[in-house]
PASEBA-1860 file (N, C-alpha, C; in nm, 3 decimals):
! residues 115
1> GPVDTVRY> -0.053/-1.512/2.189/-0.178/-1.461/2.225/-0.246/-1.383/2.107 ~ -0.353/-1.347/2.110/-0.436/-1.290/2.003/-0.351/-1.172/1.947 ~ -0.382/-1.139/1.826/-0.326/-1.029/1.749/-0.421/-0.915/1.746 ~ -0.384/-0.803/1.804/-0.484/-0.687/1.805/-0.457/-0.611/1.653 ~ -0.588/-0.567/1.615/-0.575/-0.516/1.489/-0.611/-0.345/1.498 ~ -0.543/-0.263/1.450/-0.567/-0.127/1.452/-0.588/-0.083/1.319 ~ -0.697/-0.014/1.288/-0.749/0.007/1.159/-0.768/0.163/1.145 ~ -0.703/0.215/1.041/-0.706/0.349/1.014/-0.792/0.381/0.891
9> EIDGHLWV> -0.907/0.465/0.897/-0.976/0.491/0.791/-0.941/0.635/0.720 ~ -0.916/0.629/0.595/-0.870/0.753/0.542/-0.962/0.789/0.428 ~ -1.012/0.907/0.429/-1.110/0.968/0.326/-1.028/1.043/0.234 ~ -0.984/0.983/0.119/-0.907/1.050/0.017/-0.787/0.958/-0.020 ~ -0.719/1.002/-0.112/-0.607/0.926/-0.158/-0.489/0.926/-0.048 ~ -0.412/0.832/-0.051/-0.301/0.811/0.017/-0.180/0.796/-0.045 ~ -0.071/0.888/-0.035/0.052/0.875/-0.091/0.165/0.839/-0.004 ~ 0.255/0.747/-0.026/0.364/0.696/0.033/0.494/0.741/-0.049
17> DNRHALEI> 0.547/0.864/-0.027/0.650/0.923/-0.108/0.720/1.023/-0.020 ~ 0.838/1.025/-0.023/0.936/1.117/0.055/1.053/1.147/-0.041 ~ 1.061/1.290/-0.059/1.179/1.328/-0.157/1.312/1.310/-0.094 ~ 1.310/1.287/0.039/1.444/1.280/0.127/1.486/1.128/0.152 ~ 1.402/1.050/0.134/1.436/0.890/0.169/1.368/0.818/0.053 ~ 1.440/0.706/0.040/1.406/0.597/-0.058/1.315/0.493/0.017 ~ 1.321/0.483/0.144/1.263/0.379/0.218/1.176/0.423/0.330 ~ 1.055/0.390/0.363/0.986/0.425/0.471/0.939/0.298/0.549
25> LLDVPEAR> 0.990/0.303/0.680/0.993/0.178/0.778/0.852/0.219/0.839 ~ 0.758/0.126/0.869/0.644/0.113/0.951/0.666/0.048/1.066 ~ 0.691/0.091/1.189/0.728/0.014/1.306/0.607/-0.015/1.367 ~ 0.581/-0.166/1.364/0.434/-0.219/1.412/0.476/-0.298/1.534 ~ 0.416/-0.266/1.660/0.443/-0.362/1.770/0.414/-0.517/1.725 ~ 0.479/-0.584/1.818/0.476/-0.742/1.785/0.334/-0.780/1.777 ~ 0.250/-0.755/1.867/0.110/-0.823/1.876/0.022/-0.735/1.790 ~ 0.060/-0.650/1.702/-0.046/-0.564/1.631/-0.051/-0.597/1.481
33> RVVLSVEG> -0.166/-0.579/1.423/-0.175/-0.573/1.277/-0.226/-0.437/1.243 ~ -0.169/-0.372/1.142/-0.220/-0.238/1.103/-0.286/-0.242/0.960 ~ -0.415/-0.188/0.964/-0.483/-0.167/0.824/-0.509/-0.041/0.790 ~ -0.457/0.011/0.689/-0.479/0.147/0.638/-0.587/0.129/0.521 ~ -0.699/0.158/0.558/-0.824/0.160/0.467/-0.854/0.276/0.418 ~ -0.832/0.308/0.276/-0.845/0.426/0.198/-0.973/0.440/0.117 ~ -1.056/0.533/0.136/-1.159/0.541/0.022/-1.093/0.631/-0.082 ~ -1.026/0.569/-0.188/-0.953/0.648/-0.290/-0.859/0.559/-0.342
41> NIYVADDL> -0.734/0.610/-0.376/-0.629/0.530/-0.431/-0.528/0.536/-0.340 ~ -0.421/0.435/-0.340/-0.303/0.439/-0.275/-0.187/0.447/-0.361 ~ -0.090/0.552/-0.362/0.008/0.552/-0.443/0.148/0.523/-0.354 ~ 0.224/0.434/-0.394/0.345/0.398/-0.326/0.460/0.442/-0.416 ~ 0.543/0.544/-0.388/0.662/0.553/-0.466/0.804/0.532/-0.403 ~ 0.795/0.511/-0.281/0.920/0.471/-0.219/0.910/0.331/-0.143 ~ 1.013/0.261/-0.117/1.002/0.122/-0.063/0.927/0.136/0.088 ~ 0.841/0.046/0.102/0.769/0.036/0.211/0.792/-0.093/0.287
49> VTDAARVT> 0.849/-0.067/0.405/0.907/-0.204/0.465/0.852/-0.180/0.621 ~ 0.832/-0.299/0.674/0.772/-0.312/0.817/0.863/-0.441/0.898 ~ 0.862/-0.419/1.011/0.912/-0.528/1.093/0.865/-0.674/1.070 ~ 0.753/-0.690/1.012/0.698/-0.818/0.972/0.576/-0.776/0.887 ~ 0.507/-0.889/0.819/0.399/-0.871/0.716/0.281/-0.848/0.805 ~ 0.265/-0.747/0.888/0.155/-0.709/0.961/0.075/-0.583/0.918 ~ 0.111/-0.540/0.798/0.051/-0.419/0.748/-0.026/-0.465/0.617 ~ -0.169/-0.396/0.621/-0.238/-0.412/0.499/-0.286/-0.278/0.456
57> LRARATPA> -0.250/-0.260/0.316/-0.293/-0.148/0.258/-0.431/-0.174/0.174 ~ -0.543/-0.110/0.191/-0.675/-0.149/0.151/-0.732/-0.022/0.061 ~ -0.739/-0.036/-0.067/-0.794/0.079/-0.148/-0.938/0.041/-0.178 ~ -1.042/0.118/-0.129/-1.179/0.105/-0.166/-1.230/0.201/-0.262 ~ -1.318/0.150/-0.357/-1.384/0.223/-0.450/-1.510/0.282/-0.397 ~ -1.527/0.417/-0.420/-1.636/0.477/-0.356/-1.701/0.556/-0.483 ~ -1.813/0.588/-0.473/-1.907/0.667/-0.575/-1.847/0.806/-0.579 ~ -1.804/0.850/-0.463/-1.765/0.992/-0.459/-1.641/1.019/-0.541
65> RPDSGSIV> -1.558/0.914/-0.568/-1.442/0.930/-0.643/-1.444/0.811/-0.750 ~ -1.480/0.848/-0.868/-1.517/0.738/-0.983/-1.379/0.652/-1.013 ~ -1.263/0.713/-0.998/-1.146/0.648/-1.034/-1.079/0.579/-0.911 ~ -1.150/0.559/-0.797/-1.094/0.500/-0.684/-1.087/0.366/-0.681 ~ -1.010/0.312/-0.573/-1.011/0.162/-0.545/-0.893/0.079/-0.598 ~ -0.785/0.156/-0.637/-0.662/0.100/-0.692/-0.547/0.131/-0.612 ~ -0.436/0.056/-0.631/-0.312/0.079/-0.560/-0.198/0.066/-0.672 ~ -0.133/0.207/-0.683/-0.030/0.207/-0.776/0.105/0.206/-0.703
73> LSDPRFGT> 0.189/0.110/-0.769/0.313/0.102/-0.731/0.409/0.155/-0.827 ~ 0.456/0.278/-0.819/0.537/0.365/-0.915/0.618/0.459/-0.845 ~ 0.740/0.470/-0.906/0.832/0.576/-0.875/0.853/0.665/-1.003 ~ 0.758/0.752/-1.011/0.755/0.835/-1.152/0.890/0.927/-1.160 ~ 0.944/0.958/-1.060/1.077/1.031/-1.068/1.190/0.965/-1.106 ~ 1.227/0.861/-1.030/1.334/0.785/-1.055/1.347/0.643/-1.084 ~ 1.218/0.580/-1.068/1.213/0.437/-1.119/1.285/0.345/-1.005 ~ 1.297/0.390/-0.876/1.379/0.316/-0.769/1.290/0.230/-0.678
81> LRRVKADL> 1.183/0.222/-0.696/1.090/0.138/-0.608/1.138/-0.014/-0.626 ~ 1.185/-0.066/-0.500/1.239/-0.197/-0.500/1.146/-0.296/-0.423 ~ 1.074/-0.259/-0.321/1.006/-0.357/-0.250/0.909/-0.284/-0.175 ~ 0.785/-0.368/-0.162/0.682/-0.324/-0.071/0.644/-0.436/0.010 ~ 0.661/-0.434/0.154/0.626/-0.541/0.253/0.485/-0.525/0.323 ~ 0.396/-0.566/0.268/0.256/-0.536/0.310/0.151/-0.617/0.222 ~ 0.051/-0.648/0.265/-0.079/-0.696/0.187/-0.119/-0.606/0.122 ~ -0.166/-0.610/-0.014/-0.229/-0.521/-0.084/-0.374/-0.573/-0.118
89> VADRAVVV> -0.471/-0.494/-0.089/-0.606/-0.532/-0.133/-0.665/-0.408/-0.210 ~ -0.716/-0.435/-0.324/-0.773/-0.323/-0.397/-0.901/-0.381/-0.458 ~ -1.008/-0.290/-0.451/-1.126/-0.322/-0.518/-1.112/-0.314/-0.665 ~ -1.025/-0.245/-0.709/-1.018/-0.234/-0.859/-0.875/-0.318/-0.910 ~ -0.766/-0.260/-0.906/-0.636/-0.315/-0.966/-0.537/-0.263/-0.869 ~ -0.426/-0.358/-0.882/-0.293/-0.323/-0.838/-0.211/-0.295/-0.948 ~ -0.159/-0.179/-0.977/-0.075/-0.147/-1.103/0.057/-0.117/-1.057 ~ 0.162/-0.180/-1.144/0.307/-0.178/-1.110/0.351/-0.106/-1.239
97> ERVSEGFA> 0.426/-0.007/-1.205/0.498/0.063/-1.331/0.613/0.138/-1.270 ~ 0.712/0.169/-1.362/0.851/0.233/-1.305/0.892/0.199/-1.190 ~ 0.934/0.080/-1.182/0.992/0.025/-1.062/1.135/-0.022/-1.101 ~ 1.206/-0.054/-0.991/1.347/-0.099/-1.039/1.340/-0.245/-1.065 ~ 1.457/-0.290/-1.135/1.463/-0.425/-1.174/1.470/-0.509/-1.053 ~ 1.398/-0.628/-1.043/1.391/-0.720/-0.934/1.305/-0.673/-0.840 ~ 1.202/-0.579/-0.866/1.111/-0.531/-0.766/1.039/-0.641/-0.708 ~ 0.992/-0.643/-0.582/0.915/-0.758/-0.512/0.801/-0.691/-0.425
105> IEGRVVQG> 0.686/-0.769/-0.411/0.589/-0.751/-0.322/0.592/-0.849/-0.223 ~ 0.625/-0.831/-0.114/0.631/-0.922/0.013/0.497/-0.910/0.083 ~ 0.403/-1.009/0.030/0.278/-1.000/0.101/0.171/-1.061/-0.010 ~ 0.053/-1.055/0.051/-0.053/-1.101/-0.057/-0.105/-0.982/-0.131 ~ -0.160/-1.021/-0.245/-0.209/-0.948/-0.351/-0.356/-0.977/-0.380 ~ -0.448/-0.887/-0.353/-0.588/-0.936/-0.393/-0.636/-0.795/-0.459 ~ -0.682/-0.815/-0.586/-0.748/-0.710/-0.670/-0.866/-0.756/-0.734 ~ -0.945/-0.665/-0.794/-1.060/-0.681/-0.857/-1.186/-0.714/-0.783
113> LRR> -1.193/-0.679/-0.648/-1.302/-0.708/-0.573/-1.422/-0.645/-0.614 ~ -1.413/-0.521/-0.696/-1.531/-0.452/-0.732/-1.486/-0.400/-0.874 ~ -1.570/-0.398/-0.984/-1.544/-0.347/-1.107/-1.606/-0.210/-1.129
END
């Protein structure tokens, strides 16, 4: 059957970071696709996994936040980020720094939609 899409709009930066866990699981029902659309930047510091590639992280540039529209994949404290299982869509850039050896993105990456 058809896939239902659930879209969450977030006004401001989104941080995926937890001091007590190295991995965050997004449990998405079988017939759903989740889009987290952020007017700002998205920062992922911990592994982000899901039961299937049905999650999209979308960073949108906005005039209210001149540095917005990027996705930053980085674990500045420990450098242990190993994997992100999601489609990544950024108006500006997807930046990867301070990750573990063998780091992988399991999904599509689209960047530079706006300069």
